[in-house]
N, C-alpha and C positions, 0 to 999 in steps of 0.2 A: 922834241920839237919845241922851238922857242919862237914866240911871236916877236917880230921885228917892229921898228917904227912904221914901216909900210903896212904891215898887218894891222897895227893899231889905228892907222889913218883910215883904212877900209872900214874897220869896226866903228869908228867915230862917225863916219859919213852915213853908214847904215843905221846906227842908233839914232842919229838926228832925224832921218827920214821916218823911222818907226815912231818916234815921239811926236812928230808934226803931222804925219799923213796917214798913219795906220791906227795906232792905239786910240786916238780920239773917236774912231768910228767902229771899233771892234764890237761893242755891245749892240749897236745897230745891226751890224752884219750877222752877229750870232742869232739875233731874233729873226732876221730875214732868211737865215740858213743859206746864205750865199754872199760873196763879196765881189766887188767890181774888179775882176782879175785884169782886164785890159787896162784899166786906169792905174791900178797899183803897179802892174808890171811895166807900164810905160814910164812911170816915175823912176822905178829901179833901173830900167834900161838907160834912161837919160843920164843917170849917175854912173853908168858903166858897171853895174853890180850883177848883171845877169850873165856875163861871159868872162868872169875873172880868169878861168882856166882854159878858155876857148881860143882858137887861133886868131891872131891879130888881123889876118887877111879877111876875116868875116865879122870884124867888129869886136872881137874879144880882146882881153888884156894879155893873153899868152903867159899867165903866171902859173906857178906850180900849184899842186893840189892843196897845199897847206892854206892857201888863201880861201879856197872854198870852205875849208873847215873853220877858218876864222869867221867867215860869213855865217855859216850854219850855226855856230855857237851864239853869235850876236842875235840871230833871229829868235833866240829864246827870250828876248826882251818883249816880244809881241805878246799881248795879253790874252792870247788864246792859242790853241794848237793847230787850228785849221788853216790859217793864212800862211804860217811858216811851212807847213807841209806842201801847200800848193806851190809856193815859191821853189821849194826843194825839188818838186817834180820837174819844174821848168829847167832848173840849173843842173841837177845831178842825177836825174832818173830817165828823162825822155830824150836827152841830148848827148850823153857821152858817146854812144855808138855812132850816132850821126856825125859827130865831130871827128871821130877816130877813123871811121871806115866809109863814110858817105862820099859820094862823088862831089865834084866841085859844083855841079848844078844843084844837087840836093842841099848842099851847104848854103848856096846862094838863095835858094827858094824857101828854105825852112829854118836853117840854123841862124843865118844873119838876122832875119826878122824876129826870131825868138830872143836873141841877144839884145836887140834894140828895144824889145818890149812891144813890138808892133803885132806880134802873133803870140797866142797862148797855145802851148802844147800839152799833150798828155801821153802817157805810156799805156799801151793796151796789151796786157799780158793775161791777167786773171779772167776767168770765165765762170759761169754758174757751177760747172763741174770740175774746175781746175783753178785752184788758187795757189797754194804753196807748191803743188805738184805741177810744175811748169810743163813737163813733158806730156801731160794729159790734155793739153788744149785741143779743141776740135775745130776751131774756125779754119776755113780752107780758102786758098787762093788757087784757082785753076787757070791755066794759060789759055788765052784766046788771041791769036795773032801776037802783037807786041804788048798786049795788056795782061794783067792779072784781073780776074773777076772774083771778088771776095764775098763770101757768105759766112755768117756765124754770129756769135755774141761776145761781148766783153762786159764784165761786171766789176763793180767796186772801183770804177775808173775816176780818179781824182782829176778835176778840172774839165771833165768831159762835157758838161753842160755849157761850157763857154769856149772850149778849145777850137782852134782853127785847124789843127792837124793832130793826128795820132801816130806815134811810132808803134806800129802794131806787129806783134809776134803772131805769125800765122803759118799753118802748114802749107808748104809749096810742093810737096812730093809725097810719095807713099813709102819711103824707106824707114829705117829705124827712127824711133821717136826723138833721138838726140841729134839726128842728122837730116831731118826732113823739114826743118823750120827755117823761116827767113824773117828778118825785120824789114817791114815795108812802111814807107811814109805815106800815110793816107790823108789827103785833104778832107776835112770834115765840113767846112763851111766856105761858101762863096758869097761875097757881098752880104755877110751876116746870116745867110740862110743855109740850112743843112743840105749837103750834097745829096743828089738823088740816090735812093737806096739805103741811106743812113737814117735811122730812127732812134731818138732818145726815148726809149720805152718807159723809163721810170727814173725819177729822181729819188734816190734812196735816203730815207730818213734814218739818222743814226742817233745813238745815245750820246755821242760826243763829236768833236771836230765839226761843229754845226756850220760854221761859216765857210767850210770847204764843200763845194758841190761835188756830189758823187753820183755816177749814173750807171744804168744798165743800157747798153747800146746794141742795137740790132744792125747787122749789115746784110743786105739782100741784093746780091748781084751788083756789088759796087765795083765799077771799072776804074782801075788805076794802071798807069804805064809801068811795065816791068822795070823801066829805068828808075823808078822810085824805090827799088830795093836797095837796102844798105849793104854794101859789100857783096860777098859771094852768096849765091843761092845755097840753102842748106846749112849755112853757118850761123843762122839766127840764134839757136840755142846757146852756142858758145859766146856770141856777142852779148846776149842777155845775161849770162853768168858773169861776164866781165863787168857789165853795167851794175850788177848786184853788189860788187865790191864797193863801188862808189856810193851806191844807195845806202848800204849798211854802215859805211863810215859816216855818211851824212846823218843818218838816223841817230847814231851814237853822239856825234858832236852837237847835234841840234837839241839834245836833252840837257846838256851840261849847265847852261845858264838858267833854264827854267827850273831845273831841280834845285839849283843853288838858291834861286829866288824863293822857292817854296819853303825851304828851310829858314831863310832869313825872315820871311813874313811871319813864320810860326814862332821864331825866337822873339820877335817884337811883340806879337800877341801874348805870348806866355809871360813876358815881363810886365805887361799891363793888366792881364787878367788876374783878379783876386780870387783866392780859393782857400777857405778855412783860415782866414787871418793872415795869409801870405800870398805871394804871387805864384802863379802856375810854374814859373821858371825856377822857383825855390825848391820844387819837388825834384829829388835826385833822379827819379825814374825818367822824368822829362828831360833833364840835363843829359843823362846818359844816352837816351834814345836819339836825341838830336845830334849829339856828338858822333854817335855811331853812323847815322845817316850821312853826315858830312864826310866822314871817312870813306864810306862806300862811293859817294859821288866823286871824291878826289881819286879814288882807285880807278873808276871808270875813265876819268880824265887822263890819267897816266897811260892806261891801256890804249885809249883812242889816239893820243898823241904819238905813242910808240908805233901804232899801226900806220898812221899817216906818214911818219918819218921814213918808214921802210917803203911805203907806197911811192913817195916822192923819189926815192932812190931806185925805183923801177922794179921792185920785188913783188912777187905774188903774195898778197896779204890776206888770202881767203881765210886762213885760220884766225888771225887777229881780228879781222873785220867781223867775222862770225861771232867771236867771243864778245866783242864790243857791242854788237847789235843785241845779242842775248842779254848781256848785263844791262844795257840801256832799257830794254823792254821790262826786265824785272824791276829795276829801280823806278821806272815810270809808274809802276803799280804800287810798290812798297812805300816810296817817299810820300806821295800825296795821301795815301791811305793812312799812314801813321800820323802825318801832320793834321789831317782832317779830324782825327780822333781828339787831338789836343785843342782843336777849335770848338769842340762840343757841338751844341745845337747850331751855332753860327756856321759851322762847317757843313751842316746838312741843308743849308739854304742854297737856292739855285744861283744867285748872283755872286756868292762868295768866290774869290779868286782861287782858293785852294780846291773848292769843289769842282770848279771848271777844269783845273788840272787833273783832278781825280777822274773826271769823265773823259777828257781828251787823251790822257796818258795811257788809257787801257789799250788803245789801238797798237801801241808800240810792240806788244808781244804777239801781234797777229799780222799786221801789214808788213810787206817786204820779206816775208818768210816767218812763219810762226816759230815760237820758242822751240817747239819739238823738232822742226826742220833744222834749226841752228844746231841743236844737240845731235841730230843725225849726221850732219856734215862734220862736226867735230869728232864724232865717234869713228867715222871713216878715216879722217886724217890721222887719228891716233892709232888706227889699225885694230880697233876692237869691234868693228862692225864690217861686214862684208860689203865690198863694192859691187854694184850690178855688173853682170857679165856684158862685155862689149860685143 
């Protein structure tokens, strides 16, 4: 995959917005443990950055998926992990199935405002007892006339304290676990107030990603028209697995710039830091480790670009996307940890930019499917683990 002039122009536009409207406020948002999603998303929407790959009929640019990857990579310039993740939820996690399988009415009511930045969305999959094991979700939507009546819980939901709607995976039948689920668009707020039956039970305090709001949400007999279902009833698990391909590609691409920055910051520090009559950078161990880390990051870049190239060509990239997500999660732990060691006591301070990466990056091996789930998927693809009976 090669970035063209058009890709670079998208990246320049986004980088300028980050420098002028996001990074000057990141420290404030990190302390507040939330950022103004509607304000930030509206700015991005006005620049046409929230719908690069979405249909032109609903305000998108209609570009191929490589442009989404160019954007994800550029988001690595943001001086924290929480804000990029929140943007990625809007562009590549809560909206792909809606754009691909949603009715024209759903696209008009939910997708178009999300692309414009007028609405904030979230994706509701994980529950207190079902995170990486998507088939184990318990939330239920029973039919009542032309409506679904939804009850249950969703946990670890990014953007949920500010979201106007949730793309919610919910059980709509009693059949096999992989065939009884549907994706339903659930309005969460009207005129800024929570819809009846929806309760934000808890704002979850995390060890990292502080500026991203994360909630535990209760649904108690929430009434939603059945016309809010995306695509076919019972196909939600399949749709969500397809969304995971884009989510995992986005996760991998979004780490590339931030990991590169972490190494570059550490090189600069090592060249300035004096140790035993020489600079830290004069130590061969430091030189070799930083060279090794850069090699690992560039290997991830090559794998991610390869996966995107095949995805744009219309191929199933479950294997490559899974490997890229696994590698990104590992490097998001290894690179900041190694670099922090070279920063010494400065690296162990709260405000240090490498220590923030150390905290924020830990989530990459958990969210969107834990490392162990990625390994399980790869083992099945390789034929060395049994697939579940159908």
